[in-house]
The first five atom37 places (N, CA, C, CB, O) and aatype in JSON, in Angstrom:
{
  "aatype": [12, 2, 6, 8, 7, 11, 9, 2, 18, 19, 6, 13, 14, 0, 15, 3, 10, 0, 0, 16, 11, 10, 13, 13, 6, 0, 0, 13, 2, 17, 16, 13, 19, 3, 18, 7, 14, 6, 18, 16, 0, 13, 15, 3, 6, 7, 10, 3, 7, 7, 13, 18, 5, 15, 6, 10, 15, 0, 16, 5, 3, 2, 7, 15, 0, 10, 9, 19, 13, 18, 15, 15, 1, 10, 6, 6, 16, 1, 15, 9, 19, 6, 11, 0, 7, 7, 1, 9, 19, 11, 2, 9, 13, 15, 13, 14, 7, 7, 1, 1, 13, 8, 13, 19, 6, 14, 15, 7, 2, 6, 13, 0, 19, 17, 15, 6, 16, 3, 0],
  "atom_mask": [
    [1, 1, 1, 1, 1],
    [1, 1, 1, 1, 1],
    [1, 1, 1, 1, 1],
    [1, 1, 1, 1, 1],
    [1, 1, 1, 0, 1],
    [1, 1, 1, 1, 1],
    [1, 1, 1, 1, 1],
    [1, 1, 1, 1, 1],
    [1, 1, 1, 1, 1],
    [1, 1, 1, 1, 1],
    [1, 1, 1, 1, 1],
    [1, 1, 1, 1, 1],
    [1, 1, 1, 1, 1],
    [1, 1, 1, 1, 1],
    [1, 1, 1, 1, 1],
    [1, 1, 1, 1, 1],
    [1, 1, 1, 1, 1],
    [1, 1, 1, 1, 1],
    [1, 1, 1, 1, 1],
    [1, 1, 1, 1, 1],
    [1, 1, 1, 1, 1],
    [1, 1, 1, 1, 1],
    [1, 1, 1, 1, 1],
    [1, 1, 1, 1, 1],
    [1, 1, 1, 1, 1],
    [1, 1, 1, 1, 1],
    [1, 1, 1, 1, 1],
    [1, 1, 1, 1, 1],
    [1, 1, 1, 1, 1],
    [1, 1, 1, 1, 1],
    [1, 1, 1, 1, 1],
    [1, 1, 1, 1, 1],
    [1, 1, 1, 1, 1],
    [1, 1, 1, 1, 1],
    [1, 1, 1, 1, 1],
    [1, 1, 1, 0, 1],
    [1, 1, 1, 1, 1],
    [1, 1, 1, 1, 1],
    [1, 1, 1, 1, 1],
    [1, 1, 1, 1, 1],
    [1, 1, 1, 1, 1],
    [1, 1, 1, 1, 1],
    [1, 1, 1, 1, 1],
    [1, 1, 1, 1, 1],
    [1, 1, 1, 1, 1],
    [1, 1, 1, 0, 1],
    [1, 1, 1, 1, 1],
    [1, 1, 1, 1, 1],
    [1, 1, 1, 0, 1],
    [1, 1, 1, 0, 1],
    [1, 1, 1, 1, 1],
    [1, 1, 1, 1, 1],
    [1, 1, 1, 1, 1],
    [1, 1, 1, 1, 1],
    [1, 1, 1, 1, 1],
    [1, 1, 1, 1, 1],
    [1, 1, 1, 1, 1],
    [1, 1, 1, 1, 1],
    [1, 1, 1, 1, 1],
    [1, 1, 1, 1, 1],
    [1, 1, 1, 1, 1],
    [1, 1, 1, 1, 1],
    [1, 1, 1, 0, 1],
    [1, 1, 1, 1, 1],
    [1, 1, 1, 1, 1],
    [1, 1, 1, 1, 1],
    [1, 1, 1, 1, 1],
    [1, 1, 1, 1, 1],
    [1, 1, 1, 1, 1],
    [1, 1, 1, 1, 1],
    [1, 1, 1, 1, 1],
    [1, 1, 1, 1, 1],
    [1, 1, 1, 1, 1],
    [1, 1, 1, 1, 1],
    [1, 1, 1, 1, 1],
    [1, 1, 1, 1, 1],
    [1, 1, 1, 1, 1],
    [1, 1, 1, 1, 1],
    [1, 1, 1, 1, 1],
    [1, 1, 1, 1, 1],
    [1, 1, 1, 1, 1],
    [1, 1, 1, 1, 1],
    [1, 1, 1, 1, 1],
    [1, 1, 1, 1, 1],
    [1, 1, 1, 0, 1],
    [1, 1, 1, 0, 1],
    [1, 1, 1, 1, 1],
    [1, 1, 1, 1, 1],
    [1, 1, 1, 1, 1],
    [1, 1, 1, 1, 1],
    [1, 1, 1, 1, 1],
    [1, 1, 1, 1, 1],
    [1, 1, 1, 1, 1],
    [1, 1, 1, 1, 1],
    [1, 1, 1, 1, 1],
    [1, 1, 1, 1, 1],
    [1, 1, 1, 0, 1],
    [1, 1, 1, 0, 1],
    [1, 1, 1, 1, 1],
    [1, 1, 1, 1, 1],
    [1, 1, 1, 1, 1],
    [1, 1, 1, 1, 1],
    [1, 1, 1, 1, 1],
    [1, 1, 1, 1, 1],
    [1, 1, 1, 1, 1],
    [1, 1, 1, 1, 1],
    [1, 1, 1, 1, 1],
    [1, 1, 1, 0, 1],
    [1, 1, 1, 1, 1],
    [1, 1, 1, 1, 1],
    [1, 1, 1, 1, 1],
    [1, 1, 1, 1, 1],
    [1, 1, 1, 1, 1],
    [1, 1, 1, 1, 1],
    [1, 1, 1, 1, 1],
    [1, 1, 1, 1, 1],
    [1, 1, 1, 1, 1],
    [1, 1, 1, 1, 1],
    [1, 1, 1, 1, 1]
  ],
  "atom_positions": [
    [[-24.94, -20.1, 6.99], [-25.8, -21.16, 7.47], [-26.27, -22.0, 6.28], [-27.0, -20.58, 8.25], [-26.74, -21.46, 5.28]],
    [[-26.14, -23.28, 6.39], [-26.57, -24.17, 5.32], [-28.08, -24.34, 5.37], [-25.87, -25.54, 5.44], [-28.65, -24.63, 6.42]],
    [[-28.73, -24.14, 4.21], [-30.17, -24.29, 4.13], [-30.52, -25.25, 3.01], [-30.85, -22.94, 3.93], [-29.99, -25.16, 1.9]],
    [[-31.41, -26.16, 3.3], [-31.87, -27.13, 2.32], [-32.37, -26.43, 1.05], [-32.97, -28.01, 2.91], [-33.19, -25.52, 1.12]],
    [[-31.87, -26.87, -0.1], [-32.34, -26.37, -1.37], [-31.77, -25.02, -1.8], [0.0, 0.0, 0.0], [-32.17, -24.49, -2.83]],
    [[-30.84, -24.45, -1.03], [-30.26, -23.15, -1.35], [-28.86, -23.32, -1.92], [-30.22, -22.25, -0.1], [-28.16, -24.28, -1.6]],
    [[-28.45, -22.38, -2.77], [-27.09, -22.41, -3.31], [-26.12, -22.29, -2.15], [-26.85, -21.28, -4.35], [-26.26, -21.41, -1.3]],
    [[-25.12, -23.19, -2.12], [-24.24, -23.28, -0.97], [-22.77, -23.08, -1.31], [-24.42, -24.59, -0.31], [-22.0, -22.65, -0.45]],
    [[-22.37, -23.39, -2.53], [-20.95, -23.44, -2.86], [-20.8, -23.31, -4.36], [-20.28, -24.75, -2.33], [-21.68, -23.73, -5.11]],
    [[-19.69, -22.75, -4.81], [-19.43, -22.62, -6.24], [-17.98, -23.0, -6.5], [-19.73, -21.16, -6.74], [-17.1, -22.69, -5.7]],
    [[-17.72, -23.67, -7.62], [-16.36, -24.05, -7.99], [-16.04, -23.57, -9.39], [-16.17, -25.58, -7.89], [-16.89, -23.58, -10.28]],
    [[-14.79, -23.14, -9.56], [-14.31, -22.63, -10.84], [-13.07, -23.38, -11.27], [-14.03, -21.13, -10.75], [-12.28, -23.81, -10.43]],
    [[-12.87, -23.53, -12.58], [-11.61, -24.08, -13.07], [-10.53, -23.02, -12.96], [-11.75, -24.58, -14.54], [-10.82, -21.83, -12.91]],
    [[-9.28, -23.47, -12.92], [-8.15, -22.52, -12.9], [-6.93, -23.2, -13.5], [-7.84, -22.02, -11.43], [-6.46, -24.22, -13.0]],
    [[-6.43, -22.62, -14.57], [-5.22, -23.17, -15.2], [-3.97, -22.81, -14.42], [-5.09, -22.68, -16.64], [-2.97, -23.51, -14.51]],
    [[-4.02, -21.73, -13.65], [-2.88, -21.29, -12.84], [-3.4, -20.92, -11.46], [-2.14, -20.08, -13.51], [-3.72, -19.77, -11.19]],
    [[-3.47, -21.92, -10.57], [-4.02, -21.7, -9.24], [-3.27, -20.61, -8.48], [-3.98, -22.99, -8.44], [-3.89, -19.78, -7.82]],
    [[-1.95, -20.6, -8.57], [-1.16, -19.61, -7.84], [-1.49, -18.19, -8.3], [0.35, -19.88, -8.02], [-1.69, -17.3, -7.47]],
    [[-1.57, -17.97, -9.61], [-1.88, -16.64, -10.14], [-3.3, -16.23, -9.8], [-1.67, -16.6, -11.65], [-3.55, -15.06, -9.5]],
    [[-4.23, -17.16, -9.85], [-5.62, -16.86, -9.5], [-5.72, -16.47, -8.04], [-6.52, -18.08, -9.8], [-6.4, -15.49, -7.71]],
    [[-5.07, -17.2, -7.16], [-5.07, -16.85, -5.74], [-4.48, -15.46, -5.51], [-4.3, -17.89, -4.92], [-5.07, -14.65, -4.8]],
    [[-3.33, -15.19, -6.11], [-2.7, -13.87, -5.95], [-3.61, -12.76, -6.42], [-1.37, -13.81, -6.71], [-3.7, -11.71, -5.78]],
    [[-4.3, -12.97, -7.54], [-5.22, -11.97, -8.07], [-6.33, -11.66, -7.06], [-5.82, -12.45, -9.4], [-6.54, -10.5, -6.72]],
    [[-7.03, -12.68, -6.58], [-8.16, -12.44, -5.67], [-7.7, -11.91, -4.31], [-8.95, -13.71, -5.48], [-8.43, -11.15, -3.67]],
    [[-6.51, -12.29, -3.88], [-5.96, -11.72, -2.65], [-5.72, -10.23, -2.83], [-4.65, -12.44, -2.26], [-6.07, -9.44, -1.96]],
    [[-5.12, -9.84, -3.96], [-4.79, -8.43, -4.21], [-6.02, -7.59, -4.53], [-3.8, -8.33, -5.35], [-6.14, -6.47, -4.04]],
    [[-6.93, -8.12, -5.33], [-8.07, -7.32, -5.78], [-9.2, -7.25, -4.76], [-8.6, -7.89, -7.07], [-9.85, -6.22, -4.64]],
    [[-9.45, -8.34, -4.02], [-10.62, -8.4, -3.15], [-10.33, -8.84, -1.72], [-11.62, -9.32, -3.75], [-11.25, -9.05, -0.94]],
    [[-9.04, -8.97, -1.37], [-8.63, -9.39, -0.01], [-9.14, -10.78, 0.38], [-9.13, -8.38, 0.99], [-9.39, -11.03, 1.56]],
    [[-9.28, -11.66, -0.56], [-9.71, -13.01, -0.25], [-8.56, -13.78, 0.41], [-10.18, -13.74, -1.53], [-7.39, -13.46, 0.21]],
    [[-8.92, -14.78, 1.19], [-7.95, -15.72, 1.73], [-8.34, -17.11, 1.27], [-7.88, -15.64, 3.3], [-9.51, -17.38, 0.97]],
    [[-7.36, -17.99, 1.2], [-7.57, -19.33, 0.66], [-7.03, -20.4, 1.6], [-6.9, -19.46, -0.71], [-6.12, -20.16, 2.4]],
    [[-7.61, -21.58, 1.5], [-7.11, -22.77, 2.16], [-6.86, -23.79, 1.07], [-8.11, -23.32, 3.25], [-7.78, -24.15, 0.32]],
    [[-5.63, -24.27, 0.96], [-5.28, -25.27, -0.05], [-5.63, -26.67, 0.43], [-3.79, -25.19, -0.41], [-5.4, -27.01, 1.59]],
    [[-6.19, -27.45, -0.47], [-6.49, -28.86, -0.22], [-5.74, -29.66, -1.27], [-8.04, -29.14, -0.26], [-6.34, -30.14, -2.23]],
    [[-4.45, -29.8, -1.08], [-3.6, -30.46, -2.05], [-3.16, -29.48, -3.12], [0.0, 0.0, 0.0], [-3.52, -28.3, -3.07]],
    [[-2.38, -29.95, -4.1], [-1.82, -29.06, -5.12], [-2.81, -28.65, -6.21], [-0.65, -29.72, -5.75], [-2.5, -27.77, -7.02]],
    [[-3.99, -29.27, -6.26], [-4.91, -29.0, -7.36], [-6.25, -28.41, -6.92], [-5.16, -30.26, -8.11], [-7.2, -28.39, -7.7]],
    [[-6.35, -27.93, -5.66], [-7.6, -27.34, -5.21], [-7.33, -26.31, -4.12], [-8.55, -28.42, -4.68], [-6.51, -26.53, -3.23]],
    [[-8.01, -25.19, -4.22], [-7.94, -24.16, -3.17], [-9.34, -23.63, -2.93], [-6.95, -23.0, -3.56], [-10.13, -23.48, -3.87]],
    [[-9.66, -23.33, -1.67], [-11.01, -22.91, -1.3], [-10.99, -21.51, -0.69], [-11.63, -23.89, -0.32], [-10.01, -21.09, -0.08]],
    [[-12.11, -20.8, -0.87], [-12.31, -19.5, -0.23], [-13.62, -19.55, 0.54], [-12.31, -18.34, -1.28], [-14.51, -20.35, 0.22]],
    [[-13.75, -18.7, 1.54], [-14.99, -18.63, 2.31], [-15.24, -17.2, 2.76], [-14.94, -19.59, 3.53], [-14.36, -16.35, 2.69]],
    [[-16.46, -16.96, 3.21], [-16.87, -15.64, 3.7], [-16.73, -14.54, 2.65], [-16.05, -15.27, 4.91], [-16.39, -13.4, 2.98]],
    [[-17.0, -14.86, 1.4], [-16.91, -13.88, 0.31], [-18.27, -13.67, -0.34], [-15.89, -14.32, -0.75], [-18.35, -13.34, -1.52]],
    [[-19.33, -13.85, 0.42], [-20.69, -13.77, -0.09], [-21.21, -15.15, -0.42], [0.0, 0.0, 0.0], [-22.39, -15.44, -0.2]],
    [[-20.36, -15.99, -0.94], [-20.65, -17.38, -1.24], [-19.32, -18.13, -1.14], [-21.32, -17.55, -2.66], [-18.33, -17.69, -1.72]],
    [[-19.3, -19.24, -0.44], [-18.08, -20.04, -0.34], [-17.84, -20.78, -1.64], [-18.17, -21.03, 0.84], [-18.78, -21.03, -2.4]],
    [[-16.59, -21.12, -1.9], [-16.29, -21.86, -3.11], [-14.83, -22.22, -3.21], [0.0, 0.0, 0.0], [-14.09, -22.17, -2.23]],
    [[-14.43, -22.59, -4.42], [-13.05, -22.98, -4.63], [-12.68, -22.96, -6.1], [0.0, 0.0, 0.0], [-13.52, -22.76, -6.98]],
    [[-11.39, -23.18, -6.33], [-10.82, -23.29, -7.67], [-10.13, -24.64, -7.77], [-9.83, -22.11, -7.97], [-9.41, -25.04, -6.85]],
    [[-10.33, -25.33, -8.87], [-9.7, -26.62, -9.11], [-8.83, -26.54, -10.36], [-10.75, -27.73, -9.25], [-9.13, -25.79, -11.29]],
    [[-7.76, -27.3, -10.38], [-6.83, -27.29, -11.5], [-7.51, -27.8, -12.77], [-5.58, -28.14, -11.18], [-8.04, -28.92, -12.79]],
    [[-7.5, -26.97, -13.82], [-8.12, -27.34, -15.09], [-7.65, -26.37, -16.15], [-9.67, -27.35, -14.98], [-7.37, -25.21, -15.86]],
    [[-7.57, -26.82, -17.37], [-7.23, -25.95, -18.49], [-8.46, -25.23, -19.05], [-6.55, -26.75, -19.6], [-8.33, -24.41, -19.96]],
    [[-9.63, -25.52, -18.52], [-10.86, -24.87, -18.95], [-11.01, -23.53, -18.25], [-12.08, -25.77, -18.67], [-10.29, -23.23, -17.3]],
    [[-11.96, -22.71, -18.71], [-12.28, -21.47, -18.02], [-13.78, -21.21, -18.15], [-11.46, -20.27, -18.58], [-14.43, -21.71, -19.07]],
    [[-14.31, -20.41, -17.23], [-15.73, -20.11, -17.2], [-15.95, -18.71, -17.75], [-16.3, -20.22, -15.76], [-15.59, -17.72, -17.12]],
    [[-16.56, -18.62, -18.95], [-16.86, -17.33, -19.56], [-18.28, -17.36, -20.11], [-15.84, -16.99, -20.69], [-18.84, -18.42, -20.38]],
    [[-18.84, -16.18, -20.28], [-20.18, -16.11, -20.87], [-20.19, -16.65, -22.29], [-20.69, -14.68, -20.87], [-21.17, -17.27, -22.71]],
    [[-19.12, -16.44, -23.03], [-19.06, -16.91, -24.42], [-19.17, -18.43, -24.53], [-17.77, -16.46, -25.07], [-19.65, -18.94, -25.54]],
    [[-18.72, -19.16, -23.49], [-18.85, -20.61, -23.56], [-20.02, -21.12, -22.71], [-17.56, -21.28, -23.11], [-20.1, -22.31, -22.4]],
    [[-20.93, -20.21, -22.34], [-22.17, -20.61, -21.69], [-22.14, -20.68, -20.19], [0.0, 0.0, 0.0], [-23.09, -21.18, -19.58]],
    [[-21.1, -20.21, -19.56], [-20.99, -20.27, -18.11], [-21.9, -19.25, -17.44], [-19.55, -20.03, -17.68], [-22.22, -18.21, -18.01]],
    [[-22.32, -19.57, -16.24], [-23.02, -18.58, -15.42], [-22.04, -17.46, -15.08], [-23.6, -19.23, -14.11], [-20.83, -17.69, -15.0]],
    [[-22.54, -16.27, -14.9], [-21.71, -15.11, -14.59], [-21.87, -14.77, -13.12], [-22.06, -13.89, -15.48], [-22.99, -14.5, -12.67]],
    [[-20.79, -14.77, -12.37], [-20.79, -14.34, -10.98], [-20.53, -12.83, -10.98], [-19.7, -15.12, -10.13], [-19.59, -12.35, -11.61]],
    [[-21.37, -12.09, -10.26], [-21.3, -10.63, -10.26], [-21.03, -10.13, -8.84], [-22.61, -10.01, -10.82], [-21.78, -10.44, -7.91]],
    [[-19.95, -9.37, -8.69], [-19.6, -8.74, -7.42], [-20.33, -7.4, -7.33], [-18.05, -8.55, -7.3], [-20.76, -6.85, -8.34]],
    [[-20.45, -6.88, -6.1], [-21.0, -5.55, -5.89], [-19.87, -4.6, -5.47], [-22.13, -5.57, -4.84], [-18.96, -5.01, -4.75]],
    [[-19.93, -3.35, -5.92], [-18.99, -2.32, -5.5], [-19.73, -1.01, -5.29], [-17.86, -2.14, -6.55], [-20.57, -0.63, -6.09]],
    [[-19.41, -0.33, -4.21], [-19.97, 1.01, -4.01], [-19.1, 2.07, -4.69], [-20.08, 1.32, -2.5], [-19.48, 3.24, -4.74]],
    [[-17.93, 1.66, -5.24], [-17.01, 2.56, -5.94], [-16.52, 1.86, -7.21], [-15.8, 2.98, -5.02], [-15.42, 1.33, -7.24]],
    [[-17.35, 1.87, -8.24], [-17.12, 1.06, -9.43], [-15.81, 1.37, -10.14], [-18.26, 1.24, -10.38], [-15.05, 0.46, -10.46]],
    [[-15.53, 2.66, -10.4], [-14.29, 3.02, -11.1], [-13.06, 2.62, -10.29], [-14.26, 4.52, -11.38], [-12.08, 2.14, -10.86]],
    [[-13.11, 2.82, -8.99], [-11.99, 2.42, -8.12], [-11.79, 0.91, -8.17], [-12.23, 2.88, -6.67], [-10.65, 0.44, -8.24]],
    [[-12.87, 0.16, -8.13], [-12.76, -1.3, -8.19], [-12.19, -1.75, -9.53], [-14.13, -1.95, -7.96], [-11.37, -2.66, -9.57]],
    [[-12.62, -1.12, -10.62], [-12.05, -1.45, -11.93], [-10.54, -1.23, -11.94], [-12.72, -0.61, -13.04], [-9.8, -2.07, -12.44]],
    [[-10.09, -0.13, -11.38], [-8.66, 0.16, -11.31], [-7.91, -0.89, -10.48], [-8.43, 1.57, -10.72], [-6.83, -1.33, -10.86]],
    [[-8.48, -1.28, -9.36], [-7.87, -2.3, -8.5], [-7.78, -3.63, -9.23], [-8.67, -2.47, -7.19], [-6.76, -4.31, -9.17]],
    [[-8.86, -3.99, -9.93], [-8.87, -5.25, -10.7], [-7.76, -5.24, -11.74], [-10.25, -5.46, -11.38], [-7.04, -6.23, -11.9]],
    [[-7.61, -4.13, -12.45], [-6.56, -4.03, -13.47], [-5.17, -4.1, -12.85], [-6.71, -2.73, -14.26], [-4.3, -4.79, -13.37]],
    [[-4.94, -3.39, -11.76], [-3.63, -3.4, -11.1], [-3.27, -4.78, -10.55], [-3.61, -2.38, -9.96], [-2.1, -5.14, -10.48]],
    [[-4.29, -5.55, -10.17], [-4.06, -6.9, -9.64], [-3.82, -7.93, -10.74], [-5.25, -7.32, -8.79], [-3.47, -9.07, -10.44]],
    [[-3.99, -7.54, -12.0], [-3.75, -8.45, -13.11], [-4.98, -8.92, -13.84], [0.0, 0.0, 0.0], [-4.9, -9.79, -14.71]],
    [[-6.13, -8.35, -13.51], [-7.35, -8.68, -14.25], [-7.38, -7.93, -15.57], [0.0, 0.0, 0.0], [-6.81, -6.85, -15.7]],
    [[-8.04, -8.52, -16.55], [-8.17, -7.9, -17.87], [-9.63, -7.53, -18.1], [-7.64, -8.84, -19.0], [-10.51, -8.39, -18.03]],
    [[-9.89, -6.26, -18.36], [-11.26, -5.8, -18.59], [-11.71, -6.28, -19.97], [-11.35, -4.22, -18.48], [-11.05, -6.0, -20.98]],
    [[-12.82, -7.01, -20.02], [-13.33, -7.5, -21.3], [-14.6, -6.78, -21.74], [-13.61, -8.99, -21.21], [-14.97, -6.84, -22.91]],
    [[-15.26, -6.1, -20.82], [-16.38, -5.2, -21.13], [-16.22, -4.01, -20.2], [-17.81, -5.9, -20.94], [-16.34, -4.15, -18.98]],
    [[-15.96, -2.85, -20.76], [-15.78, -1.66, -19.95], [-17.1, -1.26, -19.3], [-15.23, -0.51, -20.81], [-18.14, -1.81, -19.64]],
    [[-17.06, -0.34, -18.38], [-18.25, 0.07, -17.65], [-19.37, 0.47, -18.62], [-17.93, 1.24, -16.7], [-19.17, 1.28, -19.52]],
    [[-20.53, -0.11, -18.41], [-21.71, 0.2, -19.21], [-22.92, 0.27, -18.3], [-21.91, -0.85, -20.33], [-22.93, -0.3, -17.21]],
    [[-23.94, 0.97, -18.75], [-25.18, 1.12, -17.99], [-26.17, 0.03, -18.36], [-25.8, 2.51, -18.21], [-26.18, -0.46, -19.49]],
    [[-26.98, -0.33, -17.41], [-28.12, -1.22, -17.62], [-29.22, -0.74, -16.69], [-27.75, -2.75, -17.36], [-28.93, 0.03, -15.77]],
    [[-30.46, -1.15, -16.87], [-31.53, -0.66, -15.99], [-31.21, -0.95, -14.52], [-32.87, -1.3, -16.38], [-31.14, -2.11, -14.11]],
    [[-31.03, 0.1, -13.75], [-30.76, -0.06, -12.32], [-29.3, 0.06, -11.91], [0.0, 0.0, 0.0], [-29.0, 0.04, -10.72]],
    [[-28.38, 0.18, -12.87], [-27.0, 0.28, -12.46], [-26.01, 0.35, -13.6], [0.0, 0.0, 0.0], [-26.37, 0.6, -14.75]],
    [[-24.76, 0.13, -13.23], [-23.65, 0.08, -14.19], [-22.77, -1.09, -13.8], [-22.83, 1.43, -14.2], [-22.75, -1.51, -12.64]],
    [[-22.04, -1.63, -14.78], [-21.13, -2.73, -14.46], [-20.03, -2.84, -15.5], [-21.88, -4.05, -14.36], [-20.09, -2.23, -16.57]],
    [[-19.0, -3.64, -15.15], [-17.96, -4.03, -16.09], [-17.67, -5.5, -15.9], [-16.67, -3.17, -15.89], [-18.0, -6.08, -14.86]],
    [[-17.06, -6.11, -16.92], [-16.68, -7.52, -16.85], [-15.16, -7.61, -16.94], [-17.36, -8.35, -18.0], [-14.51, -6.8, -17.6]],
    [[-14.6, -8.61, -16.26], [-13.16, -8.85, -16.31], [-12.88, -10.34, -16.3], [-12.44, -8.15, -15.13], [-13.72, -11.15, -15.9]],
    [[-11.69, -10.69, -16.73], [-11.21, -12.07, -16.56], [-10.0, -12.03, -15.66], [-10.87, -12.73, -17.94], [-9.16, -11.13, -15.75]],
    [[-9.91, -13.02, -14.8], [-8.77, -13.16, -13.89], [-7.69, -13.97, -14.6], [-9.2, -13.84, -12.54], [-7.93, -14.46, -15.71]],
    [[-6.51, -14.14, -13.99], [-5.38, -14.77, -14.71], [-5.64, -16.16, -15.3], [-4.24, -14.86, -13.79], [-4.97, -16.54, -16.26]],
    [[-6.58, -16.93, -14.75], [-6.88, -18.24, -15.32], [-7.95, -18.18, -16.39], [-7.3, -19.19, -14.24], [-8.34, -19.22, -16.93]],
    [[-8.45, -16.98, -16.71], [-9.39, -16.82, -17.81], [-10.86, -16.86, -17.44], [0.0, 0.0, 0.0], [-11.71, -16.8, -18.33]],
    [[-11.2, -16.95, -16.16], [-12.59, -16.95, -15.74], [-13.15, -15.54, -15.76], [-12.74, -17.57, -14.34], [-12.5, -14.59, -15.32]],
    [[-14.36, -15.4, -16.29], [-15.01, -14.1, -16.4], [-15.9, -13.82, -15.2], [-15.83, -14.02, -17.69], [-16.67, -14.69, -14.76]],
    [[-15.8, -12.61, -14.67], [-16.63, -12.13, -13.59], [-17.1, -10.73, -13.95], [-15.86, -12.13, -12.23], [-16.6, -10.14, -14.9]],
    [[-18.05, -10.19, -13.2], [-18.51, -8.82, -13.41], [-18.58, -8.12, -12.06], [-19.88, -8.78, -14.13], [-18.65, -8.76, -11.01]],
    [[-18.58, -6.8, -12.11], [-18.76, -5.97, -10.92], [-19.82, -4.93, -11.25], [-17.4, -5.29, -10.46], [-19.76, -4.3, -12.31]],
    [[-20.79, -4.75, -10.36], [-21.85, -3.8, -10.63], [-21.98, -2.81, -9.47], [-23.19, -4.53, -10.86], [-21.49, -3.04, -8.37]],
    [[-22.64, -1.7, -9.76], [-22.95, -0.67, -8.78], [-24.26, 0.0, -9.19], [-21.78, 0.37, -8.66], [-24.65, -0.06, -10.35]],
    [[-24.93, 0.64, -8.22], [-26.12, 1.38, -8.56], [-25.79, 2.5, -9.52], [-26.79, 1.93, -7.3], [-24.63, 2.9, -9.61]],
    [[-26.77, 3.0, -10.23], [-26.59, 4.05, -11.22], [-25.9, 5.28, -10.65], [-27.91, 4.44, -11.8], [-25.04, 5.85, -11.31]],
    [[-26.26, 5.69, -9.44], [-25.7, 6.92, -8.88], [-24.47, 6.69, -8.01], [-26.75, 7.61, -8.07], [-23.99, 7.64, -7.39]],
    [[-23.95, 5.48, -7.95], [-22.78, 5.19, -7.1], [-21.49, 5.5, -7.83], [-22.78, 3.73, -6.65], [-20.4, 5.33, -7.27]]
  ]
}
């Protein structure tokens, strides 16, 4: 539901739209709708958004916001991310309230996955 003043959509750059789509389909079961050769959109993934053709990437090192997924099975999710072609850039570590890891997908965008401490 769209609400005034609330975050509604997010967009990411992608140097290889096809590889990025394949990664998210394999790792998280996402589906996409293409809007021409340089844009693809996803929905119903917690927040709707899309990927646009660009040689840039979104990482914490270059000041980008970090999108964090939730997992009730952190080690299993890390394995799935790796098998789908993601590269782990920060292995599982603890923080107050949980544990998480960071990965980059084939176009170089950084994401994280977290779980509660006892999960």
